[in-house]
GULUMTI-321464 format. One line per 10 residues: number of its first residue (from 1); for each residue x, y, z of C-alpha. Coordinates in steps of 0.02 Angstrom, whole numbers, always signed. Layout:
N
NUM> X Y Z ~ ...
% end
This chain:
764
1> +0 +0 +0 ~ +151 +113 +14 ~ +170 +121 -176 ~ -17 +151 -205 ~ -75 +308 -292 ~ -123 +448 -172 ~ -245 +568 -251 ~ -300 +726 -159 ~ -468 +768 -236 ~ -569 +931 -212
11> -747 +894 -159 ~ -825 +1021 -278 ~ -759 +919 -426 ~ -871 +773 -373 ~ -1034 +849 -433 ~ -1163 +824 -571 ~ -1072 +960 -670 ~ -929 +840 -707 ~ -1028 +678 -716 ~ -1025 +595 -887
21> -915 +736 -948 ~ -735 +731 -1007 ~ -603 +853 -953 ~ -422 +876 -905 ~ -360 +865 -726 ~ -250 +1009 -670 ~ -141 +1003 -516 ~ +30 +961 -447 ~ +129 +800 -444 ~ +230 +795 -283
31> +292 +618 -313 ~ +260 +490 -451 ~ +126 +415 -337 ~ +62 +575 -251 ~ -46 +699 -345 ~ -146 +850 -287 ~ -294 +895 -399 ~ -339 +1079 -407 ~ -469 +1089 -546 ~ -550 +998 -691
41> -558 +1095 -855 ~ -687 +1026 -978 ~ -725 +1073 -1159 ~ -551 +1129 -1211 ~ -415 +1073 -1327 ~ -256 +1006 -1251 ~ -142 +1128 -1343 ~ -245 +1278 -1284 ~ -240 +1217 -1105 ~ -52 +1189 -1112
51> -24 +1363 -1181 ~ -137 +1441 -1048 ~ -58 +1343 -908 ~ +118 +1393 -958 ~ +75 +1577 -981 ~ -40 +1631 -842 ~ +82 +1601 -697 ~ +232 +1676 -788 ~ +145 +1829 -860 ~ +122 +1985 -757
61> -60 +2011 -805 ~ -127 +1918 -655 ~ -34 +1978 -503 ~ -128 +1867 -381 ~ -75 +1710 -475 ~ +106 +1755 -509 ~ +173 +1683 -345 ~ +102 +1507 -363 ~ +263 +1433 -433 ~ +368 +1512 -295
71> +255 +1454 -153 ~ +217 +1280 -217 ~ +397 +1255 -279 ~ +323 +1152 -421 ~ +237 +1218 -578 ~ +58 +1160 -602 ~ +34 +1034 -741 ~ -95 +924 -826 ~ -108 +766 -721 ~ -224 +666 -833
81> -402 +655 -896 ~ -574 +635 -822 ~ -667 +516 -938 ~ -853 +519 -966 ~ -858 +330 -993 ~ -739 +191 -954 ~ -590 +224 -1070 ~ -509 +95 -1180 ~ -325 +48 -1172 ~ -282 +168 -1313
91> -368 +317 -1232 ~ -280 +286 -1066 ~ -113 +334 -1140 ~ -58 +515 -1135 ~ -71 +616 -1296 ~ +79 +624 -1409 ~ +115 +804 -1360 ~ +124 +757 -1176 ~ +231 +604 -1209 ~ +356 +703 -1311
101> +375 +828 -1169 ~ +405 +687 -1045 ~ +256 +733 -937 ~ +231 +561 -859 ~ +137 +491 -768 ~ -37 +510 -842 ~ -187 +471 -732 ~ -358 +419 -796 ~ -506 +447 -679 ~ -692 +408 -697
111> -837 +472 -592 ~ -962 +337 -546 ~ -1148 +361 -519 ~ -1115 +422 -342 ~ -996 +557 -409 ~ -851 +467 -325 ~ -686 +475 -423 ~ -614 +306 -468 ~ -435 +307 -535 ~ -437 +177 -672
121> -258 +174 -732 ~ -94 +266 -731 ~ +26 +278 -877 ~ +208 +283 -828 ~ +354 +279 -950 ~ +240 +227 -1093 ~ +160 +83 -998 ~ -23 +82 -946 ~ -47 +1 -776 ~ -218 -41 -704
131> -229 +21 -525 ~ -257 -123 -406 ~ -252 -9 -253 ~ -259 +177 -227 ~ -302 +310 -97 ~ -420 +454 -132 ~ -420 +593 +0 ~ -559 +721 -18 ~ -538 +900 +40 ~ -645 +1055 +37
141> -555 +1187 -63 ~ -510 +1334 +51 ~ -550 +1508 -11 ~ -400 +1624 +19 ~ -508 +1778 -10 ~ -604 +1726 +146 ~ -438 +1693 +234 ~ -468 +1505 +238 ~ -322 +1384 +232 ~ -270 +1212 +288
151> -124 +1188 +407 ~ -39 +1043 +490 ~ +2 +1143 +647 ~ -120 +1251 +745 ~ -126 +1435 +701 ~ -12 +1536 +814 ~ -106 +1693 +866 ~ +41 +1767 +961 ~ +126 +1895 +849 ~ +244 +1967 +978
161> +390 +1859 +913 ~ +474 +1852 +1082 ~ +623 +1736 +1098 ~ +591 +1579 +1200 ~ +649 +1584 +1380 ~ +824 +1518 +1408 ~ +835 +1340 +1470 ~ +935 +1294 +1622 ~ +1080 +1173 +1619 ~ +970 +1024 +1664
171> +851 +1054 +1517 ~ +997 +1081 +1398 ~ +1077 +917 +1450 ~ +911 +827 +1429 ~ +888 +895 +1252 ~ +1066 +844 +1206 ~ +1035 +668 +1268 ~ +872 +656 +1171 ~ +958 +713 +1011 ~ +1093 +581 +1038
181> +960 +445 +1061 ~ +868 +500 +904 ~ +1028 +502 +802 ~ +1075 +329 +864 ~ +903 +259 +822 ~ +912 +334 +646 ~ +1080 +251 +617 ~ +1010 +81 +668 ~ +830 +85 +603 ~ +849 +216 +468
191> +778 +389 +443 ~ +588 +406 +458 ~ +489 +415 +296 ~ +467 +592 +231 ~ +278 +577 +218 ~ +252 +723 +337 ~ +356 +834 +223 ~ +252 +776 +74 ~ +94 +821 +168 ~ +161 +995 +203
201> +195 +1020 +18 ~ +22 +954 -26 ~ -59 +1074 +99 ~ +30 +1221 +18 ~ -35 +1162 -151 ~ -211 +1142 -83 ~ -206 +1320 -14 ~ -154 +1381 -187 ~ -280 +1276 -284 ~ -416 +1409 -276
211> -307 +1540 -364 ~ -248 +1411 -491 ~ -425 +1360 -537 ~ -493 +1537 -544 ~ -342 +1598 -641 ~ -359 +1465 -776 ~ -546 +1495 -790 ~ -519 +1683 -803 ~ -385 +1663 -937 ~ -492 +1541 -1037
221> -644 +1655 -1025 ~ -546 +1801 -1097 ~ -480 +1693 -1239 ~ -653 +1628 -1279 ~ -717 +1805 -1294 ~ -588 +1836 -1430 ~ -652 +1685 -1529 ~ -835 +1734 -1531 ~ -944 +1740 -1686 ~ -997 +1900 -1773
231> -1169 +1905 -1691 ~ -1092 +1875 -1518 ~ -963 +2009 -1553 ~ -1102 +2130 -1600 ~ -1196 +2094 -1439 ~ -1038 +2111 -1337 ~ -994 +2274 -1426 ~ -1165 +2348 -1389 ~ -1153 +2298 -1207 ~ -977 +2370 -1196
241> -1033 +2533 -1276 ~ -1180 +2552 -1156 ~ -1067 +2513 -1010 ~ -936 +2640 -1064 ~ -1073 +2770 -1093 ~ -1134 +2739 -916 ~ -956 +2753 -852 ~ -918 +2916 -944 ~ -1081 +3001 -897 ~ -1100 +2952 -714
251> -964 +2843 -640 ~ -812 +2926 -717 ~ -848 +3102 -648 ~ -884 +3026 -478 ~ -721 +2928 -484 ~ -625 +3085 -533 ~ -702 +3181 -389 ~ -662 +3039 -270 ~ -482 +3031 -330 ~ -461 +3219 -315
261> -536 +3214 -141 ~ -417 +3075 -90 ~ -267 +3172 -156 ~ -323 +3327 -60 ~ -358 +3238 +104 ~ -222 +3106 +109 ~ -83 +3234 +131 ~ -161 +3323 +282 ~ -217 +3155 +351 ~ -39 +3090 +340
271> +27 +3245 +428 ~ -104 +3234 +566 ~ -67 +3050 +591 ~ +119 +3083 +601 ~ +88 +3222 +729 ~ -15 +3100 +833 ~ +126 +2972 +821 ~ +252 +3105 +872 ~ +147 +3156 +1023 ~ +126 +2973 +1069
281> +314 +2946 +1056 ~ +349 +3094 +1169 ~ +220 +3035 +1296 ~ +291 +2859 +1293 ~ +465 +2928 +1321 ~ +404 +3026 +1472 ~ +310 +2877 +1543 ~ +463 +2767 +1529 ~ +579 +2889 +1617 ~ +652 +2821 +1778
291> +660 +2911 +1943 ~ +828 +2933 +2034 ~ +896 +2778 +2120 ~ +872 +2852 +2293 ~ +687 +2882 +2256 ~ +574 +2727 +2249 ~ +717 +2619 +2185 ~ +725 +2702 +2012 ~ +550 +2649 +1958 ~ +476 +2713 +1794
301> +336 +2841 +1796 ~ +211 +2725 +1714 ~ +235 +2595 +1852 ~ +180 +2719 +1984 ~ -3 +2704 +1933 ~ -117 +2587 +1839 ~ -179 +2731 +1730 ~ -1 +2763 +1672 ~ +16 +2581 +1617 ~ -151 +2590 +1526
311> -100 +2749 +1433 ~ +66 +2669 +1389 ~ -26 +2515 +1321 ~ -144 +2616 +1212 ~ -4 +2724 +1143 ~ +100 +2570 +1100 ~ -52 +2497 +1011 ~ -67 +2661 +915 ~ +114 +2642 +861 ~ +88 +2460 +813
321> -72 +2481 +711 ~ +11 +2560 +556 ~ +135 +2417 +550 ~ -6 +2289 +564 ~ -105 +2379 +428 ~ +45 +2377 +312 ~ +65 +2191 +344 ~ -117 +2163 +297 ~ -96 +2255 +132 ~ +43 +2136 +82
331> -16 +1966 +26 ~ +123 +1860 +95 ~ +106 +1695 +2 ~ +257 +1620 +87 ~ +186 +1632 +263 ~ -2 +1615 +262 ~ -18 +1585 +449 ~ +77 +1744 +495 ~ -33 +1851 +382 ~ -191 +1777 +459
341> -122 +1805 +634 ~ -89 +1989 +597 ~ -263 +2004 +522 ~ -346 +1930 +676 ~ -240 +2030 +797 ~ -270 +2195 +705 ~ -459 +2181 +694 ~ -474 +2106 +867 ~ -383 +2256 +942 ~ -491 +2376 +841
351> -650 +2291 +899 ~ -591 +2292 +1079 ~ -550 +2478 +1074 ~ -720 +2516 +995 ~ -813 +2413 +1126 ~ -704 +2487 +1262 ~ -753 +2664 +1211 ~ -939 +2621 +1194 ~ -947 +2540 +1367 ~ -838 +2679 +1438
361> -958 +2813 +1378 ~ -1105 +2723 +1459 ~ -1018 +2697 +1627 ~ -942 +2871 +1621 ~ -1111 +2952 +1598 ~ -1176 +2852 +1748 ~ -1031 +2910 +1857 ~ -1047 +3093 +1808 ~ -1234 +3090 +1840 ~ -1222 +3004 +2010
371> -1056 +3075 +2069 ~ -1123 +3137 +2237 ~ -1204 +2971 +2279 ~ -1048 +2877 +2227 ~ -939 +2993 +2332 ~ -1048 +2964 +2486 ~ -1045 +2774 +2463 ~ -857 +2773 +2434 ~ -817 +2870 +2593 ~ -942 +2769 +2695
381> -867 +2601 +2643 ~ -688 +2659 +2663 ~ -721 +2735 +2834 ~ -809 +2577 +2892 ~ -681 +2449 +2833 ~ -516 +2545 +2838 ~ -540 +2661 +2987 ~ -670 +2595 +3108 ~ -617 +2413 +3089 ~ -434 +2457 +3119
391> -479 +2564 +3270 ~ -580 +2422 +3347 ~ -435 +2302 +3316 ~ -310 +2419 +3401 ~ -425 +2442 +3551 ~ -449 +2254 +3561 ~ -261 +2227 +3561 ~ -247 +2337 +3716 ~ -339 +2200 +3811 ~ -304 +2013 +3799
401> -356 +1969 +3620 ~ -425 +1792 +3609 ~ -349 +1753 +3780 ~ -171 +1789 +3722 ~ -54 +1866 +3850 ~ +35 +2000 +3750 ~ +166 +2119 +3816 ~ +64 +2261 +3886 ~ +194 +2400 +3867 ~ +241 +2357 +3688
411> +60 +2326 +3639 ~ +6 +2491 +3716 ~ +143 +2584 +3622 ~ +103 +2506 +3454 ~ -86 +2529 +3475 ~ -68 +2711 +3524 ~ +51 +2739 +3378 ~ -69 +2664 +3250 ~ -221 +2750 +3327 ~ -133 +2917 +3312
421> -92 +2882 +3130 ~ -274 +2832 +3098 ~ -336 +2995 +3174 ~ -211 +3092 +3068 ~ -271 +3002 +2910 ~ -453 +3033 +2955 ~ -417 +3219 +2965 ~ -336 +3215 +2794 ~ -487 +3124 +2721 ~ -604 +3256 +2792
431> -510 +3387 +2691 ~ -517 +3280 +2531 ~ -701 +3231 +2551 ~ -774 +3391 +2469 ~ -664 +3361 +2315 ~ -716 +3180 +2292 ~ -870 +3218 +2181 ~ -759 +3319 +2064 ~ -633 +3176 +2059 ~ -771 +3052 +2014
441> -834 +3174 +1883 ~ -661 +3179 +1803 ~ -653 +2988 +1808 ~ -823 +2983 +1721 ~ -763 +3103 +1587 ~ -615 +2989 +1554 ~ -742 +2864 +1486 ~ -714 +2939 +1313 ~ -548 +2843 +1317 ~ -636 +2682 +1365
451> -696 +2588 +1517 ~ -519 +2524 +1541 ~ -464 +2702 +1583 ~ -606 +2716 +1711 ~ -552 +2553 +1793 ~ -371 +2610 +1795 ~ -414 +2775 +1878 ~ -527 +2687 +2003 ~ -384 +2569 +2045 ~ -269 +2719 +2075
461> -405 +2803 +2180 ~ -421 +2644 +2284 ~ -233 +2639 +2308 ~ -235 +2821 +2366 ~ -382 +2798 +2483 ~ -299 +2647 +2565 ~ -127 +2727 +2576 ~ -132 +2720 +2766 ~ -158 +2530 +2761 ~ -2 +2516 +2652
471> +97 +2626 +2772 ~ +39 +2525 +2922 ~ +88 +2365 +2834 ~ +261 +2431 +2788 ~ +293 +2490 +2968 ~ +235 +2325 +3044 ~ +327 +2223 +2912 ~ +489 +2320 +2941 ~ +479 +2296 +3131 ~ +439 +2112 +3108
481> +582 +2088 +2985 ~ +708 +2175 +3096 ~ +658 +2073 +3248 ~ +663 +1911 +3149 ~ +836 +1946 +3080 ~ +900 +1994 +3254 ~ +826 +1835 +3328 ~ +912 +1731 +3194 ~ +1080 +1812 +3230 ~ +1059 +1794 +3418
491> +1009 +1613 +3397 ~ +1173 +1580 +3306 ~ +1265 +1668 +3448 ~ +1169 +1563 +3574 ~ +1232 +1406 +3485 ~ +1411 +1472 +3473 ~ +1407 +1504 +3286 ~ +1410 +1652 +3168 ~ +1380 +1683 +2984 ~ +1531 +1698 +2870
501> +1482 +1832 +2742 ~ +1633 +1800 +2631 ~ +1597 +1615 +2605 ~ +1409 +1627 +2635 ~ +1401 +1491 +2767 ~ +1383 +1463 +2955 ~ +1548 +1437 +3048 ~ +1588 +1400 +3229 ~ +1648 +1545 +3337 ~ +1717 +1565 +3514
511> +1627 +1706 +3605 ~ +1677 +1787 +3770 ~ +1572 +1761 +3924 ~ +1500 +1938 +3924 ~ +1453 +1920 +3741 ~ +1361 +1757 +3776 ~ +1270 +1832 +3926 ~ +1218 +1988 +3833 ~ +1163 +1889 +3680 ~ +1065 +1766 +3786
521> +974 +1907 +3876 ~ +929 +1996 +3715 ~ +875 +1832 +3634 ~ +760 +1793 +3781 ~ +688 +1970 +3783 ~ +652 +1973 +3595 ~ +580 +1797 +3601 ~ +448 +1850 +3728 ~ +410 +2011 +3630 ~ +395 +1917 +3464
531> +210 +1862 +3483 ~ +154 +2042 +3508 ~ +243 +2102 +3352 ~ +180 +1949 +3256 ~ -3 +1989 +3297 ~ +12 +2167 +3233 ~ +106 +2110 +3077 ~ -26 +1978 +3033 ~ -166 +2105 +3057 ~ -95 +2234 +2937
541> -31 +2101 +2817 ~ -208 +2032 +2799 ~ -272 +2209 +2769 ~ -141 +2234 +2634 ~ -186 +2067 +2555 ~ -369 +2122 +2549 ~ -322 +2281 +2456 ~ -211 +2182 +2337 ~ -357 +2064 +2305 ~ -470 +2210 +2255
551> -334 +2279 +2142 ~ -311 +2105 +2067 ~ -497 +2102 +2024 ~ -480 +2269 +1935 ~ -323 +2204 +1847 ~ -423 +2054 +1787 ~ -558 +2169 +1720 ~ -424 +2268 +1629 ~ -356 +2109 +1553 ~ -533 +2063 +1498
561> -562 +2228 +1408 ~ -385 +2239 +1337 ~ -357 +2062 +1276 ~ -524 +1974 +1258 ~ -517 +1875 +1092 ~ -685 +1937 +1029 ~ -641 +1933 +844 ~ -559 +1762 +856 ~ -712 +1689 +944 ~ -826 +1762 +810
571> -719 +1682 +674 ~ -718 +1519 +770 ~ -908 +1516 +774 ~ -942 +1590 +602 ~ -805 +1511 +495 ~ -692 +1386 +585 ~ -587 +1362 +428 ~ -506 +1530 +461 ~ -432 +1463 +623 ~ -352 +1296 +579
581> -296 +1191 +725 ~ -231 +1041 +627 ~ -303 +904 +518 ~ -420 +760 +552 ~ -461 +613 +439 ~ -631 +527 +432 ~ -697 +378 +335 ~ -785 +432 +177 ~ -965 +376 +150 ~ -988 +329 -32
591> -1164 +401 -42 ~ -1109 +571 +26 ~ -1113 +664 -140 ~ -1273 +578 -195 ~ -1361 +633 -37 ~ -1288 +807 -55 ~ -1347 +838 -234 ~ -1506 +731 -232 ~ -1580 +771 -64 ~ -1760 +775 -128
601> -1746 +601 -204 ~ -1672 +530 -45 ~ -1807 +614 +58 ~ -1946 +540 -49 ~ -1859 +371 -49 ~ -1845 +373 +140 ~ -2026 +426 +159 ~ -2085 +284 +47 ~ -1977 +160 +141 ~ -2049 +220 +306
611> -2227 +199 +242 ~ -2184 +25 +178 ~ -2118 -20 +351 ~ -2278 +47 +431 ~ -2385 -62 +317 ~ -2273 -211 +358 ~ -2297 -182 +544 ~ -2485 -174 +523 ~ -2485 -336 +423 ~ -2371 -422 +548
621> -2487 -373 +690 ~ -2606 -513 +638 ~ -2472 -649 +652 ~ -2435 -752 +805 ~ -2307 -698 +934 ~ -2188 -837 +882 ~ -2196 -787 +698 ~ -2176 -606 +748 ~ -2017 -647 +845 ~ -1951 -749 +698
631> -1990 -605 +579 ~ -1896 -480 +691 ~ -1745 -595 +699 ~ -1738 -609 +511 ~ -1757 -422 +489 ~ -1615 -392 +610 ~ -1505 -512 +516 ~ -1545 -429 +352 ~ -1513 -256 +423 ~ -1347 -312 +498
641> -1294 -385 +334 ~ -1341 -249 +215 ~ -1396 -99 +317 ~ -1225 -20 +347 ~ -1124 +98 +240 ~ -1096 +39 +61 ~ -917 -15 +38 ~ -914 +4 -151 ~ -1010 +91 -287 ~ -1024 +26 -465
651> -1102 +84 -625 ~ -1118 +3 -795 ~ -1051 +77 -955 ~ -1091 +34 -1134 ~ -970 -30 -1263 ~ -956 +22 -1444 ~ -1106 -81 -1497 ~ -1214 +1 -1365 ~ -1246 -155 -1261 ~ -1226 -147 -1073
661> -1075 -227 -993 ~ -1106 -315 -827 ~ -943 -401 -780 ~ -857 -362 -614 ~ -682 -320 -674 ~ -630 -146 -723 ~ -562 -206 -887 ~ -734 -274 -931 ~ -826 -110 -911 ~ -875 -92 -727
671> -794 +38 -616 ~ -772 -32 -441 ~ -717 +75 -294 ~ -680 -72 -179 ~ -498 -76 -237 ~ -460 +91 -156 ~ -480 +179 +10 ~ -574 +343 +27 ~ -546 +469 +165 ~ -603 +644 +210
681> -471 +770 +261 ~ -554 +901 +369 ~ -490 +1059 +446 ~ -491 +1040 +634 ~ -532 +1209 +713 ~ -416 +1283 +840 ~ -464 +1243 +1021 ~ -531 +1379 +1133 ~ -381 +1359 +1248 ~ -268 +1420 +1107
691> -387 +1567 +1074 ~ -375 +1622 +1256 ~ -185 +1607 +1256 ~ -167 +1786 +1317 ~ -263 +1744 +1475 ~ -157 +1588 +1492 ~ -2 +1697 +1487 ~ -74 +1818 +1614 ~ -125 +1676 +1729 ~ +48 +1598 +1716
701> +129 +1763 +1762 ~ +9 +1792 +1907 ~ +25 +1615 +1973 ~ +214 +1617 +1952 ~ +221 +1776 +2055 ~ +86 +1762 +2189 ~ +92 +1572 +2210 ~ +280 +1557 +2208 ~ +405 +1521 +2344 ~ +467 +1701 +2328
711> +296 +1770 +2375 ~ +282 +1650 +2522 ~ +457 +1696 +2578 ~ +417 +1882 +2571 ~ +258 +1855 +2672 ~ +350 +1745 +2798 ~ +499 +1861 +2825 ~ +403 +2026 +2816 ~ +483 +2086 +2655 ~ +384 +2201 +2536
721> +300 +2114 +2389 ~ +348 +2181 +2219 ~ +210 +2201 +2087 ~ +211 +2104 +1923 ~ +296 +2212 +1789 ~ +214 +2232 +1619 ~ +62 +2127 +1658 ~ -45 +2198 +1517 ~ +80 +2182 +1373 ~ +72 +2003 +1305
731> +36 +2051 +1122 ~ +156 +2195 +1090 ~ +333 +2183 +1020 ~ +479 +2219 +1133 ~ +541 +2362 +1023 ~ +441 +2486 +922 ~ +494 +2571 +762 ~ +570 +2743 +759 ~ +479 +2896 +696 ~ +584 +2902 +537
741> +539 +2722 +494 ~ +355 +2757 +533 ~ +358 +2909 +418 ~ +436 +2812 +274 ~ +313 +2668 +291 ~ +165 +2788 +305 ~ +221 +2884 +152 ~ +250 +2727 +49 ~ +81 +2650 +95 ~ -18 +2808 +58
751> +70 +2841 -107 ~ +44 +2660 -155 ~ -142 +2674 -118 ~ -155 +2834 -223 ~ -65 +2755 -371 ~ -168 +2595 -361 ~ -330 +2693 -355 ~ -273 +2801 -501 ~ -233 +2647 -605 ~ -399 +2570 -557
761> -495 +2724 -613 ~ -391 +2733 -771 ~ -430 +2551 -816 ~ -615 +2565 -778
% end
């Protein structure tokens, strides 16, 4: 079966249009036993088809077909013939013109009554060989104009082109060992068969079959117009004259006005767009400026607030959109998946921005209308949960909380300290409270930039309103960390050891008696004071975790509005062929095309069979129960024998005398499909997990940060937790283009659009 003919057949060629009709099969021959059929051209002479096939790819008249040879790496050719009847031995041979050019092999195919192609013979090196076994794989021809294509690997929607993370030494050693094992197995067993590479070549040919078929049909149609009769030429001339009169009187002035308007507006539009890009570049430069090292550890300005990160994200998208648009205008035949990925990413981001602005206007109008009510509710909730609850906790710690015997002096000092800070913060909030409605009004007005900007500003407002909780947490965490580090050092002194900073290890040390006594006293004192400090640290740490949880919810909402794959989900539901996730093969049912093109006949036939069964049941109702059981057993046997899928389809053809031929061999006039295997090759849509890959990346980054050992260590030792950097940037490139490159690309694209429109108007 390895040397059997593999024929990739388009499903639209198995139709009543080609039944009992002769034609030539056009496609590619990857191997002598592997052929990909692109089209069937009937009613044409062989010399005309050869001339058309050799000219239309090489000529520059059809720009959309000129890259087929480069992409497929093989020129399309005539594979064979589709015969109306069972051909004779002489008609199975290739024509003399094909034989002289060495265009072997030559395949002869016949469509049976079920419109199923049956390869009858193949002529190779002048010998006609009857096919004893073959494989026919049906495929639905993808339409590149609808961005449909077949792919062996799932479509990669990530266009950021980030380099893979570096592997550690253990992973590198593992990969080297695997490569050695594979090389050793290839030396012993031999290299694997290159069938997967053949399938990749066939998929490229299948994706180009639409342009090949339409290009040949377009070229033949234009040549047939030149060979029309006088009466047809007269009719065509009248139609052309009326059409040109319509064009000159109405459409041509409108096209001239449109072209003049485009020339007048494209220049100012290009300047305005460049000014916007320049302002965006300046703003991005300011947002990415770092503070001095002594101030907040040299953090960038955008990382100080969530709104700054959101503005930075939108400006980077504005910089990236012209590049994506220029990629969409180029039909990159060599990388179909990358072009589709840019198309999906571009329109998905545009849709998200449009929906973001629409929802932002609605929520912004609600906030501006109800700003006083929202201000009252905000201050009420914050005062209840961040002031009154903390005051009650500090007063409770002055007593014996939950029966714990805390150090009274230290607890009294810490409680009074935090109560004084709470009263100071309450006084500051009383001064800010009259300005809160105006702040909410400004946040509502920011809805013109989208609901994501509202959420970002609300997150910054929450961070400002809970600033005292953050300060309390930092104070308690610093005291807890200092005491823990001192206890660790004193514990080493208590054991007679010390830490060697040069070699980063614990060494033995001989201490004096006064050093041991002083260290033991301090260790005992701090050990008894540790529970009091621990209670205060846990209280403010839980408050800080609660604030972080609210900010994480807002961050999740931002990720939803910034990266939700709305356009990809719409394509997945509407046209799954645009999002290929691989290939799947199914068994072909031989009555598929008959049921597809003769649905009414099958419906009537099924209805009559159902009525016949109903009459049979009524007649069998008068029989005895034993006869009824025997009748059901026989019917089950008959249905199990012949009620399944038909394994073969035959039809009878007539010989030269006109008599019907009824023998079972192909050489005697009956086409039998039992000698071959038939499969469907379907496009498996991409899974939803791959569509939501951006959320997978965000979840991985969040889980790697907040559920890591580092986070647990920071919480255990009282160290401040660092935020996740660049959480909302999974689909942007690491570097953006300069303003000079943006100007050159913008100028080239706009001038190209003007020249193409001018040529289009000139041709029409």
